[in-house]
N, C-alpha and C positions, 0 to 999 in steps of 0.2 A: 126354168126352175127344175131342179132335180128332186126326185123322191126316192125312198128306199126301194120301191118296187121297180123304178125305171131310172137307174143312175145314168148320168151323162157320160159320154166318152171321156177317157182319161187324157188330160192335156199332155203336151210333149215335155213340160218342164218338171215332171215328177215321175218317180217309179211307183207303180200302182200298189204293190204289195211288198212285204218283207221278202217273200220268195219270188225272185225275179224269173223271167222266162228262161227255162233251162236250155243249156247247150248239151243235149243228151249224147253221151259218149259211152256206148256199151261195147265191151270187148266181144267180138263175134267172129273172130278169125276162123275158128274150127267148127262152126255151126253151119247147118244147111240154111238156105235162103229163107225157108219157112220159119225155122227157129230164130233166125236173126230178126225177122219181121215181128214175130211174137214177142221177143224181148223188148224191142223198141216200142211196141204198142203198150206193153206193161209199164215201161218207164213213163210214157206219156200219160197213162191213166193214173199213175201214182202222183205225178205233178198236178194233174187236174184235180185229184182228190184233195191235195194240199191247198190248192187255190180256193176250192169251194169251201173248205173248212175255214180258211182265213176270212173269206167273204162273210160267212155266217157269224164269225166273231165280231166283225166290224159293223154288223147291222145296227147295234144300238147307237153308233156314231152318226148315222145318216141324218137324223133330224138336226143335229148340231152342225153338220157340214152344210146343210141348207141355211142355217143361221149365219154361218161364216160367209156365205155368199151375200146375205143381206148386209152384213157388216162391211164387206168389201164395197158394195154399191154405195153405202152411206159415206164411207171415207172418200170415195170418188166424187160424190155429190158435194161434199163439204170441203174437198181438196185438202184433206188432212193426211200427212204422212204417218206411217206406223212402223215401228221396229219391234220385233220380238226376238229376244235372246234365248237360245237353248243351251244351257250349260249343265255340267254334271260329270260324274265319273264316266270312264269308258264302259260301254255295254249297259248304260243306264236307261236306254230306250229313247234317246233323243231323236235319232234318225227316223225310226218308225212313226213316232208322233208327228214329226214334221211332214212326212209323206201324206199322212191322213189329214192334217190340217189344210194342206195346199191342194189336195187331190182334185177338187172340182172348181178351184178358183180360176178366174180369168188370168191366164198366164201373162198377158200383156201388162197387168197391174200388180202382179205378185211374183216375188223372186226368192229363191233360197241362195244364200251366200255361205260357202264353206271354203275358207281360204287355207292354202297350204303353208309351208314354212316360208318366211320372208326371204326375198332375194337379197343379195349383197347391197344393191342400191336402196332397197326399202329399209334396210338396217340403219342407213344413214339419215332417214327421214324422221320427222315427228312420229312418235309411235302410233298415234291414232289415224295417221294419214291414209294408210292403205284400207282402213275400214270406212272412213268418211267417203271415199270415192264410190262406195257401193250404197250409200244412204238413199232412201226413197225421196222422190219428189211428192208434191201434193197428190193425194189419192192413191198412192202406192203402198204396198205392204212388203217389207223385206224381213225374212226370217234368217237369222244368223245361226248356223250350225257350228257352235263355238264362236267366240267373239273376241273382243279386246281383253276379256277376262282370262285368256290364255296366260297373260302376264301375272295374274293373281294366283294361279295354281300350277299349271303344267310347267311353265318356263322356270320358275324358281326351284321347284322340286327336282327337275331333271337337269338343272344347270344350263338352261338355254338363255338365261339373262343374268346380269350381274345384280348384286345386292342393291347397288345404287339405282339401277334401272327399275327394280321392283319397288323400291321406296318412292321413286319419282312417280310411278304409276299410281300408287295408293294416294299420294298427295294430289294428283291431278284429276283422277277419274270422277270424283264427286262433282267438282265444278264443271267438268266437261258434260256430264249427264244433266246437271241442273240447267245449263245453258240450252242444251238440246230440247229439254221439256219446256222450258220457258218460251222458246221460240215456236212451239206448236207441235212438236213431234210427240206422238203417243209412244211411250217406251214401256215394254213389258219384259221383265227379267225373271226367267224361270230356271231354277236349279233342280235337276233330276237326281234324286238321292236313292241309291241302291245299296243293299248291305253286302258285306264282303263275300258271304257264301253264295248269294245269288249271282254276283259278278263272276265268281269262279266257275259256276255252272254254265253261264252264258259264254265265257271264253272257251270252255271245253266243247260246247256245241259248235262254236266257230271253227275249232280245229278239226272236228270230225265231219262237218257238213261242207261238201265242195261248193255249195251255193253261197256259203257264208264266209269262206276262208279269206276272201278279199277284205273283210272287215277287220281282220287280225293284223295289227301293226306292231312295230317295235315298242311304241309307247304302251300299247295294251299289255305287252308281255311284262312290263315293269310295274303295272298298276297294282298288283297284289303285293309285290315286294315293298313298294313305297306307300302302302295303304295309310299308315299312321301319319306320314308326312303330308299326304294329300288332305287328311282330316284336319291337321293343324292349319294348313293354308286355307281350307274352306272356312274354318272358324274365323280366322283373321279377315278374310274377304267379306263375310257376312257382317262382322262387327264394324268394319270400316266403310263399307260401300252400300249398305242397305239404308236408304234415306227416305224421308217423307216424299220427296219428289220422284225418286227412282227406287222403290223398295224391291227386295227380293221376295219371290214366292217359291216355296219349296214344294216339289212334287215327289212324293214317295212312290218309287217306281218298281218295287219288287213284283207287282202285278202290272204288266204292260197294258192290258185292256183298261184297267181303272185309271192308270196314269194318263192314257191318251184321252179318255173321256173328260177327266178333270182338267187337263191342260186346255182343252177346247173351251171349257166353261170359264176358266180364268181369262182367256183372251176375250171371250164374248162379254164378260162382266166388266171389262175395262172401259167399254164405250157404250154410251146410251144411244144405240143406233135405232133407226126408224124401222117400224113394222116388226118388232120383236114378238115372237110367238108367246101367247099367253098360256099355252097348254104344256110347255116344256118346263122341266125342273132345272133351273140354272144354279141351284145351290151346290157348292162343292162339298165333297166328303171331308170332314175334319180329320179323318184318319189318313187321308191322302195328301191334302193341301194344308200347308202350314205357312205362316208368315216367317220372315227372316228372324224376327225376335223370338218366336216360338221355337224355331230350330236351334237357335243359340242356347236357349234355356234347356232344351233337351240334351244338347251336347255337353253343357256344363254339368248337368245331373249325372250323365254317363261318366264323365271324368271323375266326379266325386266318388261314385261307386267303385271305380277302378283305382282310386287313390292316386290319381295323377294330378300334378299341378295344373292350374288353369292357364298359366302363362309361363 
């Protein structure tokens, strides 16, 4: 059992913090050896301070990370598989939340799946096939960092699929998920929602921070340009695929700490697991967590205010 005072070592299947271990590269060609050493020590101290600051920000999460371990043990005892989908716009905080959810979990029974673009062979297969091969067995948790819902938003907006492929996906996904849940898989679908200004600020930080530049992709660079198109596809996705058996939960993620905490609560509230703490507050913040229906209503009100047609 881990506590906030004595955390367990970080398993090999996750990156511990947003700021990864630095490859410090200081230009020291024209300096004395003493000055070179001093600069390198300063760089190390700066990274240490960043890490300590992040650890302090994560402290409120520790009791819920303990609960996630209880949830994991419960699933293993009951031999129930669990899938958690993390969807949302680029720079909406999905990756940082995933790392904190899985940080202390038993890596033998918990996996993160983040698939790249499909191969030519995979393009000829049933669309869901490359995702299904990563599905959990009884007692396992799989967290998808983006999922089959790529076909609901990114692919149609950026022209990576045809209109027929998009329509086929919307016709098939509801039945696919209904069967998945009916056969015993616990399915949690979370959409991380960030506003346009916050996304732009996070992109700017990625450009300027050498430790975050790897996060900036070609798709990211088009996210602001196609903002309204992604919004329209999000509306259609929620309208067509948020069902009673597999509902969407919206996580408003302008504040990353609040989004991370509330996402953990959403996952924990999905299962009535054994030995749940009676001292913790598991209620989600209604300003942060919305149902798919609530988000659709909000989006429709916003459209009306802007004088835009709903469809």
